[in-house]
C-alpha positions as CSV (number, residue, x, y, z in Angstrom):
1,M,116.9,143.2,121.2
2,R,114.6,140.6,122.9
3,I,113.5,137.7,120.8
4,F,111.7,135.4,123.2
5,R,108.9,136.2,125.6
6,G,109.6,136.0,129.3
7,S,112.2,137.6,131.5
8,G,115.5,137.1,129.8
9,W,117.7,134.4,131.2
10,S,115.1,133.3,133.7
11,D,113.0,132.0,130.7
12,M,113.4,128.2,130.4
13,Q,113.2,128.4,126.6
14,T,116.2,130.8,126.5
15,R,118.2,128.5,128.8
16,L,117.5,125.5,126.7
17,I,118.3,127.2,123.4
18,A,121.6,128.6,124.8
19,S,122.6,125.2,126.2
20,F,121.8,123.3,123.1
21,A,123.5,126.0,121.0
22,I,126.8,125.5,122.9
23,V,126.5,121.7,122.6
24,S,125.7,122.0,118.8
25,L,128.7,124.3,118.2
26,L,131.0,121.7,119.9
27,L,129.5,118.9,117.8
28,V,129.8,121.0,114.6
29,G,133.5,121.8,115.4
30,L,134.2,118.1,116.1
31,A,132.4,117.1,112.8
32,V,134.5,119.7,110.8
33,Y,137.7,118.4,112.4
34,Q,136.8,114.8,111.8
35,F,135.9,115.5,108.2
36,E,139.3,117.2,107.6
37,R,141.2,114.3,109.2
38,I,139.1,111.7,107.4
39,S,139.9,113.4,104.1
40,Q,143.6,113.2,105.0
41,V,143.3,109.5,105.9
42,R,141.4,108.9,102.6
43,S,144.3,110.5,100.7
44,S,146.8,108.3,102.6
45,M,144.8,105.2,101.9
46,T,144.6,106.1,98.2
47,E,148.4,106.5,98.1
48,Q,148.7,103.1,99.9
49,K,146.4,101.5,97.3
50,R,148.5,102.9,94.4
51,E,151.7,101.5,96.0
52,M,150.0,98.1,96.5
53,D,149.0,98.1,92.9
54,K,152.6,98.8,91.9
55,R,153.7,95.9,94.1
56,L,151.2,93.6,92.4
57,S,152.4,94.8,89.0
58,T,156.0,94.1,89.9
59,A,155.0,90.6,91.1
60,K,153.2,90.0,87.8
61,I,156.4,91.2,85.9
62,S,158.5,88.7,87.9
63,Q,156.0,85.9,86.9
64,F,156.2,87.1,83.3
65,L,160.0,87.0,83.3
66,Q,160.0,83.4,84.7
67,E,157.5,82.4,82.1
68,L,159.6,84.1,79.3
69,D,162.7,82.3,80.6
70,R,160.8,79.0,80.4
71,L,159.5,79.6,76.9
72,E,163.0,80.7,75.7
73,G,164.5,77.5,77.1
74,E,161.9,75.4,75.3
75,L,162.7,77.3,72.0
76,K,166.4,76.5,72.5
77,R,165.8,72.8,73.4
78,E,163.2,71.9,70.8
79,N,164.6,74.2,68.0
80,D,161.0,74.9,67.0
81,A,160.3,78.4,65.6
82,E,156.6,78.1,66.4
83,R,157.5,78.4,70.1
84,I,158.0,82.2,69.5
85,E,154.2,82.9,69.4
86,P,153.6,82.1,73.1
87,F,156.8,84.1,73.9
88,R,155.4,87.1,72.0
89,T,152.1,86.9,73.8
90,V,153.7,86.8,77.3
91,H,156.1,89.6,76.4
92,Q,153.3,91.8,75.2
93,A,151.5,91.3,78.5
94,M,154.7,92.2,80.4
95,E,155.1,95.4,78.3
96,T,151.5,96.4,79.2
97,E,152.3,96.1,82.9
98,L,155.5,98.0,82.5
99,S,153.6,100.9,80.8
100,R,151.3,101.1,83.8
101,L,154.1,101.5,86.4
102,D,155.3,105.0,87.5
103,F,157.9,105.6,90.2
104,S,158.2,109.4,89.5
105,G,158.4,110.0,93.3
106,S,161.6,108.0,93.7
107,T,164.6,108.7,91.4
108,A,166.3,105.4,92.0
109,A,163.1,103.4,91.4
110,Q,162.3,105.4,88.3
111,E,165.8,104.7,86.9
112,D,165.4,101.0,87.6
113,L,162.0,101.1,85.8
114,E,163.5,102.7,82.7
115,A,166.4,100.2,82.7
116,L,163.9,97.3,83.0
117,R,161.9,98.7,80.0
118,T,165.1,99.0,77.9
119,K,166.3,95.5,78.8
120,S,162.9,94.0,78.1
121,G,163.1,95.3,74.5
122,H,166.6,94.0,74.1
123,Y,165.7,90.6,75.6
124,A,162.8,90.2,73.2
125,G,165.1,91.2,70.3
126,E,167.6,88.4,71.2
127,V,164.8,85.8,71.3
128,E,163.5,87.0,67.9
129,K,167.0,86.5,66.5
130,M,166.9,82.9,67.8
131,A,163.6,82.3,66.0
132,A,165.0,83.9,62.8
133,L,168.0,81.5,62.9
134,L,165.6,78.5,63.2
135,L,163.6,79.7,60.2
136,D,166.8,80.1,58.0
137,E,166.8,76.9,55.9
138,N,170.3,77.6,54.5
139,A,172.0,78.0,57.8
140,D,174.9,75.6,58.7
141,P,173.8,73.3,61.5
142,L,177.0,73.7,63.5
143,E,177.0,77.4,63.1
144,L,173.3,77.5,64.0
145,L,174.0,75.5,67.2
146,E,176.8,77.8,68.2
147,Q,174.7,81.0,67.6
148,M,171.8,79.5,69.5
149,D,174.0,78.7,72.5
150,L,175.5,82.3,72.4
151,L,172.0,83.9,72.2
152,H,170.7,81.6,75.0
153,T,173.5,82.6,77.3
154,R,172.9,86.3,76.7
155,T,169.1,86.0,77.2
156,A,169.5,84.0,80.4
157,A,171.8,86.7,81.8
158,E,169.3,89.4,80.7
159,N,166.5,87.6,82.4
160,V,168.4,87.3,85.7
161,T,169.2,91.0,85.5
162,M,165.6,91.9,84.9
163,L,164.4,89.7,87.8
164,D,166.8,91.6,90.1
165,I,165.5,95.0,88.9
166,S,161.9,93.7,89.4
167,S,162.8,92.7,93.0
168,R,164.2,96.2,93.7
169,L,161.0,97.8,92.3
170,S,158.8,95.5,94.4
171,A,160.9,96.5,97.5
172,A,160.5,100.2,96.7
173,A,156.7,99.8,96.3
174,D,156.5,97.9,99.6
175,R,158.4,100.7,101.4
176,N,156.1,103.4,100.0
177,A,153.0,101.4,100.9
178,G,154.3,100.9,104.5
179,A,155.0,104.6,104.8
180,A,151.5,105.5,103.6
181,Q,150.0,102.9,106.0
182,A,151.9,104.4,109.0
183,L,150.7,107.9,108.1
184,S,147.1,106.7,107.9
185,F,147.4,105.0,111.3
186,E,148.9,108.2,112.8
187,R,146.1,110.4,111.4
188,L,143.4,107.9,112.6
189,Q,144.9,107.9,116.1
190,D,144.9,111.7,116.2
191,T,141.3,111.7,115.1
192,L,140.3,109.2,117.8
193,T,142.1,111.2,120.5
194,M,140.4,114.4,119.6
195,S,137.0,112.7,119.2
196,G,137.3,111.2,122.7
197,A,138.2,114.6,124.2
198,A,135.3,116.3,122.5
199,A,132.8,113.6,123.5
200,L,134.0,113.9,127.1
201,A,133.5,117.7,127.0
202,V,130.0,117.4,125.4
203,I,128.9,114.8,128.0
204,T,130.2,117.0,130.9
205,L,128.5,120.1,129.6
206,T,125.3,118.1,129.0
207,V,125.3,116.8,132.6
208,V,125.9,120.2,134.0
209,V,123.1,121.8,131.9
210,A,120.7,119.0,132.8
211,F,121.4,119.3,136.5
212,L,120.8,123.1,136.4
213,L,117.6,122.8,134.4
214,V,116.2,120.0,136.5
215,R,116.9,121.9,139.7
216,S,115.2,125.1,138.3
217,F,111.8,123.5,137.6
218,R,111.7,120.4,139.8
219,A,109.3,121.9,142.4
220,S,106.9,123.4,139.8
221,V,106.7,120.2,137.9
222,G,105.9,118.4,141.1
223,Q,103.0,120.7,141.8
224,L,101.8,120.4,138.2
225,E,102.1,116.6,138.4
226,R,100.0,116.4,141.6
227,A,97.3,118.6,140.1
228,V,97.2,116.6,136.9
229,G,97.0,113.4,139.0
230,R,94.0,114.7,140.9
231,L,92.4,115.7,137.6
232,A,93.0,112.2,136.2
233,E,91.1,110.8,139.2
234,G,88.1,113.1,138.4
235,D,88.7,115.7,141.2
236,L,88.2,119.1,139.7
237,R,88.7,121.0,143.0
238,E,92.4,121.2,142.7
239,R,94.1,124.5,141.6
240,I,97.9,125.4,141.3
241,G,98.0,129.2,141.5
242,S,101.7,129.5,140.5
243,S,103.4,132.9,140.5
244,R,106.4,132.0,138.2
245,T,107.0,134.0,135.1
246,D,108.5,131.4,132.9
247,E,106.9,128.7,130.8
248,L,106.0,126.5,133.8
249,G,104.2,129.5,135.4
250,R,102.2,130.2,132.3
251,L,101.4,126.5,131.9
252,S,100.2,126.3,135.5
253,R,97.9,129.3,135.0
254,Q,96.6,127.9,131.8
255,F,95.9,124.6,133.6
256,D,93.8,126.5,136.3
257,V,91.8,128.2,133.5
258,M,91.3,124.8,131.8
259,V,90.1,123.2,135.0
260,D,87.6,126.0,135.6
261,R,86.2,125.7,132.0
262,V,85.9,121.9,132.4
263,H,84.2,122.3,135.7
264,G,81.5,124.5,134.2
265,M,81.2,122.2,131.2
266,L,80.6,119.2,133.4
267,Q,77.9,121.0,135.4
268,R,76.0,121.7,132.2
269,S,76.6,118.2,130.9
270,R,75.3,116.6,134.0
271,A,71.9,118.4,133.6
272,V,71.8,117.5,129.9
273,A,72.6,113.8,130.6
274,A,69.8,113.5,133.2
275,S,67.3,114.9,130.7
276,L,68.6,112.7,127.9
277,E,68.4,109.6,130.1
278,S,64.6,110.1,130.9
279,R,63.6,111.0,127.3
280,S,65.6,108.2,125.7
281,G,63.8,105.6,127.9
282,A,60.4,106.8,126.7
283,F,61.5,106.8,123.1
284,R,62.8,103.2,123.4
285,V,59.4,101.9,124.6
286,S,57.5,103.7,121.8
287,A,59.9,102.3,119.2
288,D,59.4,98.7,120.5
289,V,55.6,99.0,120.3
290,T,55.7,100.4,116.7
291,A,58.1,97.6,115.5
292,A,55.7,94.8,116.8
293,A,52.7,96.3,115.1
294,N,54.5,96.8,111.8
295,E,55.7,93.2,111.9
296,E,52.0,91.9,111.9
297,I,51.2,94.2,108.9
298,L,54.3,93.0,106.9
299,R,53.3,89.3,107.5
300,S,49.9,89.9,105.9
301,I,51.4,91.7,102.9
302,R,53.8,88.7,102.3
303,D,50.9,86.3,102.1
304,I,49.1,88.4,99.4
305,A,52.3,88.9,97.4
306,A,53.0,85.1,97.5
307,G,49.7,84.3,95.8
308,A,50.1,87.0,93.2
309,E,53.6,85.8,92.4
310,S,52.4,82.2,91.9
311,Q,49.7,83.3,89.4
312,S,52.2,85.5,87.6
313,E,54.7,82.7,87.3
314,L,52.1,80.3,85.8
315,S,51.1,83.0,83.2
316,E,54.6,83.8,82.3
317,E,55.5,80.1,81.9
318,T,52.6,79.6,79.5
319,S,53.5,82.8,77.5
320,R,57.1,81.8,77.5
321,L,56.3,78.3,76.1
322,M,54.1,79.8,73.3
323,D,56.8,82.4,72.4
324,G,59.4,79.7,72.4
325,L,57.3,77.5,70.1
326,G,56.7,80.4,67.7
327,A,60.3,81.4,67.8
328,D,61.4,77.8,67.2
329,V,59.1,77.6,64.1
330,E,60.4,80.9,62.7
331,A,64.0,79.9,63.5
332,I,63.5,76.6,61.6
333,A,62.1,78.5,58.6
334,G,65.0,81.0,58.7
335,L,67.5,78.3,59.1
336,A,66.1,76.4,56.1
337,D,66.3,79.5,53.9
338,G,69.7,80.3,55.2
339,M,71.0,76.8,54.5
340,L,69.9,77.2,50.9
341,K,71.7,80.5,50.6
342,L,74.8,79.2,52.4
343,R,75.1,76.1,50.2
344,G,76.9,78.0,47.5
345,T,79.4,79.6,50.0
346,A,80.0,76.4,52.0
347,E,82.7,75.2,49.6
348,G,84.5,78.6,49.8
349,D,84.3,78.5,53.6
350,T,85.7,75.0,53.6
351,R,88.7,76.2,51.6
352,R,89.2,79.1,53.9
353,G,88.9,76.8,56.9
354,Q,91.7,74.7,55.5
355,E,93.9,77.7,55.1
356,T,93.0,78.9,58.6
357,V,93.9,75.5,60.1
358,G,97.2,75.7,58.3
359,R,97.9,79.2,59.8
360,L,96.8,77.7,63.2
361,R,99.5,75.0,62.8
362,E,102.2,77.7,62.2
363,T,100.9,79.7,65.2
364,S,101.1,76.6,67.4
365,R,104.8,76.2,66.4
366,Q,105.5,79.9,67.3
367,T,103.7,79.4,70.5
368,E,105.9,76.4,71.4
369,E,109.0,78.6,70.8
370,S,107.6,81.4,73.0
371,I,106.9,78.9,75.8
372,A,110.5,77.7,75.6
373,C,111.7,81.4,76.0
374,M,109.4,81.8,78.9
375,F,110.9,78.8,80.6
376,E,114.4,80.4,80.3
377,E,113.1,83.7,81.8
378,L,111.4,81.8,84.6
379,E,114.7,80.2,85.5
380,R,116.4,83.7,85.7
381,L,113.5,85.0,87.8
382,S,113.9,82.0,90.2
383,G,117.6,82.8,90.6
384,F,116.8,86.5,91.3
385,S,114.3,85.4,94.0
386,S,116.9,83.2,95.6
387,Q,119.3,86.1,95.8
388,I,116.6,88.3,97.3
389,S,115.9,85.6,99.9
390,G,119.5,85.6,100.9
391,I,119.5,89.4,101.3
392,T,116.4,89.2,103.5
393,K,118.2,86.6,105.7
394,S,121.1,89.1,106.1
395,M,118.7,91.9,107.0
396,I,117.1,89.6,109.7
397,E,120.6,88.9,111.2
398,L,121.5,92.6,111.1
399,S,118.2,93.6,112.8
400,S,118.9,90.9,115.5
401,Q,122.4,92.3,116.1
402,T,120.9,95.9,116.3
403,H,118.4,94.6,118.9
404,V,121.2,93.2,121.0
405,L,123.2,96.4,120.7
406,A,120.1,98.5,121.7
407,L,119.6,96.1,124.7
408,N,123.2,96.6,125.8
409,A,122.8,100.4,125.5
410,S,119.6,100.2,127.6
411,I,121.5,98.3,130.3
412,E,124.4,100.8,130.3
413,A,121.9,103.7,130.5
414,A,120.1,102.0,133.4
415,Q,123.4,101.7,135.2
416,A,124.1,105.4,134.5
417,G,121.0,106.3,136.5
418,A,119.3,109.7,135.9
419,Y,122.0,110.8,133.5
420,G,121.3,108.0,131.2
421,K,117.6,108.5,130.8
422,G,118.0,110.2,127.4
423,F,120.2,107.4,126.1
424,A,117.7,104.8,127.5
425,V,114.9,106.4,125.4
426,I,117.1,106.4,122.3
427,A,118.1,102.8,122.9
428,E,114.5,101.8,123.4
429,E,113.5,103.5,120.1
430,V,116.4,101.7,118.3
431,R,115.3,98.4,119.7
432,R,111.7,99.0,118.6
433,L,112.9,100.0,115.1
434,S,115.1,96.8,114.9
435,N,112.1,94.7,115.8
436,Q,110.0,96.4,113.2
437,T,112.8,95.9,110.6
438,K,113.0,92.2,111.6
439,E,109.2,91.7,111.3
440,S,109.1,93.6,107.9
441,T,112.1,91.5,106.6
442,T,110.4,88.3,107.8
443,V,107.2,89.3,105.9
444,I,109.3,90.1,102.8
445,G,110.9,86.6,103.1
446,G,107.5,85.1,103.3
447,L,106.4,87.0,100.2
448,I,109.6,85.8,98.4
449,G,108.8,82.2,99.5
450,R,105.2,82.5,98.2
451,L,106.6,84.0,94.9
452,Q,108.9,81.0,94.5
453,Q,106.0,78.7,95.1
454,G,104.0,80.7,92.5
455,M,106.8,80.3,90.1
456,E,106.9,76.6,90.6
457,Q,103.1,76.4,90.0
458,F,103.6,78.6,86.9
459,R,106.2,76.2,85.7
460,S,103.8,73.3,86.2
461,S,101.1,75.2,84.3
462,M,103.6,75.9,81.4
463,E,104.4,72.2,81.2
464,G,100.6,71.5,81.0
465,S,100.3,74.2,78.3
466,R,103.1,72.6,76.3
467,S,101.3,69.2,76.5
468,L,98.1,70.9,75.4
469,L,99.9,72.6,72.5
470,L,101.1,69.2,71.3
471,E,97.6,67.8,71.5
472,Q,96.3,70.9,69.6
473,Q,98.8,70.2,66.8
474,E,97.4,66.7,66.5
475,Q,93.9,68.0,66.5
476,V,94.7,70.5,63.8
477,A,95.8,67.7,61.5
478,A,92.5,65.8,62.2
479,T,90.6,69.1,61.5
480,L,92.0,69.3,58.0
481,G,90.5,65.8,57.3
482,S,87.2,66.9,58.7
483,F,86.9,69.9,56.3
484,E,87.2,67.5,53.4
485,A,84.2,65.5,54.6
486,I,82.1,68.6,55.1
487,G,81.7,69.3,51.4
488,G,80.0,65.9,50.8
489,S,77.6,66.4,53.6
490,M,76.4,69.8,52.3
491,T,74.9,68.2,49.2
492,R,72.8,65.7,51.2
493,I,71.5,68.5,53.5
494,S,70.2,70.7,50.7
495,K,67.8,67.9,49.6
496,S,66.0,67.8,52.9
497,I,65.4,71.6,53.2
498,D,62.5,71.7,50.7
499,E,60.6,69.1,52.7
500,V,61.0,71.1,55.9
501,H,59.5,74.3,54.3
502,A,56.0,72.9,53.8
503,Q,55.7,71.6,57.4
504,V,57.0,74.9,58.8
505,D,54.3,77.0,57.1
506,R,51.5,74.9,58.6
507,T,52.9,75.1,62.1
508,R,53.4,78.9,61.9
509,D,49.7,79.5,61.3
510,A,48.6,77.4,64.3
511,C,51.0,79.1,66.7
512,G,49.8,82.6,65.8
513,G,46.4,82.3,67.5
514,L,47.8,80.6,70.6
515,R,50.5,83.3,71.1
516,Q,47.9,86.2,71.1
517,L,45.8,84.5,73.8
518,A,48.8,83.7,76.0
519,A,50.0,87.3,75.8
520,Q,46.7,88.7,77.1
521,V,46.7,86.3,80.2
522,S,50.4,87.0,80.9
523,G,49.9,90.8,80.9
524,I,47.1,90.7,83.5
525,A,49.1,88.4,85.8
526,D,52.2,90.5,85.6
527,S,50.3,93.7,86.6
528,A,48.9,92.0,89.7
529,A,52.3,90.5,90.7
530,A,54.1,93.8,90.2
531,A,51.6,95.7,92.4
532,A,51.9,93.1,95.1
533,Q,55.7,93.1,95.0
534,Q,55.8,96.9,95.2
535,V,53.6,96.9,98.3
536,L,55.8,94.1,99.9
537,A,59.0,96.0,99.1
538,S,57.6,99.2,100.7
539,G,56.5,97.3,103.8
540,T,59.8,95.5,104.1
541,M,61.7,98.8,104.0
542,Q,59.4,100.3,106.5
543,D,59.9,97.4,108.9
544,E,63.7,97.6,108.6
545,E,63.6,101.3,109.3
546,I,61.3,100.8,112.3
547,R,63.6,98.0,113.7
548,R,66.7,100.2,113.1
549,M,65.0,103.1,115.0
550,A,64.2,100.7,117.9
551,R,67.8,99.5,118.0
552,Q,69.0,103.1,117.9
553,A,66.6,104.1,120.7
554,A,68.0,101.3,122.9
555,D,71.6,102.4,122.1
556,V,70.8,106.0,122.8
557,H,69.3,105.0,126.2
558,E,72.3,102.9,127.1
559,L,74.7,105.7,126.0
560,S,72.8,108.3,128.1
561,E,73.0,106.0,131.2
562,R,76.7,105.5,130.6
563,L,77.2,109.3,130.1
564,A,75.4,110.2,133.3
565,A,77.4,107.6,135.2
566,D,80.7,108.9,133.8
567,I,79.8,112.5,134.7
568,R,78.9,111.5,138.2
569,L,82.5,110.2,138.7
570,F,83.8,113.8,138.7
571,L,84.0,115.7,142.0
572,L,82.8,119.3,141.7
573,R,83.2,122.1,144.3
574,E,79.4,122.4,144.7
575,E,79.1,118.8,146.0
576,E,81.2,119.5,149.2
577,G,80.8,123.2,149.5
578,E,83.6,125.7,149.5
579,E,85.5,123.9,152.2
580,A,89.0,125.2,152.5
581,K,91.9,122.9,152.4
582,P,94.6,122.8,155.0
583,D,96.8,124.9,152.7
584,G,94.0,127.3,151.8
585,G,92.3,125.3,149.0
586,R,95.1,126.0,146.6
587,A,98.6,124.7,146.0
588,R,101.3,127.0,147.5
589,P,102.9,129.4,145.1
590,D,106.5,129.0,144.2
591,G,108.8,130.1,146.9
592,D,111.8,132.4,146.8
593,G,114.2,129.5,146.9
594,E,112.6,128.1,143.7
595,A,112.8,131.4,141.9
596,A,116.4,131.7,142.9
597,A,117.1,128.3,141.4
């Protein structure tokens, strides 16, 4: 069953797919093998870690035994029963380490471990007997001394025996760890050997496939490259005329079709560009004349609008003054009435103000506590930003190392010649990515620096806020005294309100007539100014549109000239006739030797 178009194995796509499939199968097989070997190495390393942990545990047990021997000696020398508590603590820690050990894989080591556990309990029991003798108040001193010497001798012997057992356990753990390490190294060496052989096979196969593929389409690519070069120079007279049946042949024929279509399109575009160039020139001249005439009209409209605006401003100012005077009179009357009504509630407001100031004082105290908490969080944030800054420095160093590695890879690829071109492209991409990573990390470092500066500024602002809060607390205390003085002032104010009422009524009547006259004059002036402004706005918009059209006309004319010049750069067959080239006007078709390749 045929899947790909073409002629079977002669199809370049089929060759590429088959070649890369073989390489991919080799790589997959190598990956599976490496995964299995790595799993085995991981298992060996895990076993090695367990044995190293056992070795550390035996070392701790030896330290515990030495510490227990020292504590037992102090108990014997000082005859102080209170020395038993440190002994019990150390012995409990040693029992914990003993419970973690397991030498089930070695019979001798497991027997030593069981013996050590048994002797540990017996050793602790002997020391407990020494403590019990010291606590016995009825014991004979000579007999006590004799018993203590006997118990001390036995415990010392037990301690030496346990140290010897601990040494044997440490040696067993060391042997097991060495065996696991040797097995890990052996498996790693096997993996490296197999990986090197597989890599050599993949490289050899890749070189062979690349050589065969390059030899098969080198001539056709050369013809296509020459034709594309002529096309890039603006010469549309070149054709390939390939007879190949693979992708390069189809690409060559499609190239010929594309050149024919572009040739026809340029012929039509040349005629359109010539017509556009002549018409855009006439349009630009008309637009310039229209813009100059409209500018004169707009200047006259501005003069008219300026006079109307001045008259409107004077009328509005007069009306505004009268309205302000009437409003002030009404406001004074309203304020006088309001002050009479508010006199009764002033005392209650004063009491509530005192309560509010008290709550404000409590709020200030809570705010001061919150600011202290914010200072602590700011210190933590500063520490985190310092850690992030260190990470960005590490990333910059890593990207620099990656850049150096990519540069070395490019040098090696250049030395390899044609076979290293693929690796040179990959090395160049890695070097570009490392540069981008370094630049991004540098930007992040800058942002972290600005963040730290912002935190320092925020710290300064918080210090200022704390100072302002202390000043606010002082002002709150002063405000409480001010509320007490307000009550006395309210009584004196109420006596003056009755005198204000009579004067306000007389002023209100006089302002009424003046307000009506000013309103009529202001309405007439506003209508005239609005009409003038509307005409001016319309004229301004029209002038802007005309100027924009003139600029667009100039741009269109310039673009049409550039378009015509660009089209004239292309060489068409009609300009030099149907002259035949030395090879017949077309590139030679692929020969039999190329098809065989």
